[in-house]
Each structure stands twice: as structure tokens, then as C-alpha cells.
N, C-alpha and C positions, 0 to 999 in steps of 0.2 A: 512600435515603441521606440523611443530615442534611448540610447545609451546616456548615462549620466555626464560623461566626458563630452558629448556633443550639445549638452544644454548651454544656453549663455551664461556668464558668470552673474552673481548675484547683482554687482553693482550695474551690470549693463540692462536688468530687467526693471521694467517700470513698477513704482509703487502707487497703489491706488487708494485715493482717501475720499471719504464720503463728501460729495459737493454741497450739503447741507450744513453738517456740523463740523467737518474737517478730520474726524476720526480715522485713522489708518485700517483700511480694510485687507489689503494685500501689500506684505512687505517685500515681495520678490521671491520668497520661499513659501510662506505659511499664509493661508487665509485667516484672519483673524476675526471670524463670524462663527456662531453656532449654528445659523439657520441659513442653509443654501437652497436656491430654487433652481433646478435643472430642467431646462426646457429644451427642445429640439433644435434651437437656433442660438441660444445663449445661456449663461449661468449668472446668477444674480445672488449677492449676499445681502442679508438684511443687517443693517446697522443698528447701533444703540438707540438712535433717534427714529427708529421705525420705517426709515425709507429704505427702498431696495436701491441697490448700486450695481451696475453691471460690471462684470469681470471678464478680461480678455481670454476667456478660455471657450472651447467647443467640445462638447459631449460626442463622443465617436464610439459607436459600437463595434 
């Protein structure tokens, strides 16, 4: 687990928008979706337009 001081600054982190409707899904700090799909190799968020958007996270146990 990284200490908070080691994380990149918010302005350095990429924002993620839905490629279909343009809604912001991830603003650099918060995932703006109510539904997440956690898979072994990726995490996806469901947009308001009902499409799944890949997020740059990896779930580790």
C-alpha cells in the first residue's frame, strides 16, 4: 500500500471519460459511477449511457 505522499498529484493523474457520451467517469480522485465490475485483470465502470468503461486500476489481493 502506498503512502498518500507518494501518490501522483491530482493534476498529474489522467481523467477518464466515456468514449460514447463524454461523461466523466474518473476525475483523478473519485470514480463517478455507482456500478463497478471488478475482474481479475481489469476494473470497469458502468456509464449513464449503459456502456462499460475500462478504468486504469488493477485489483490485487
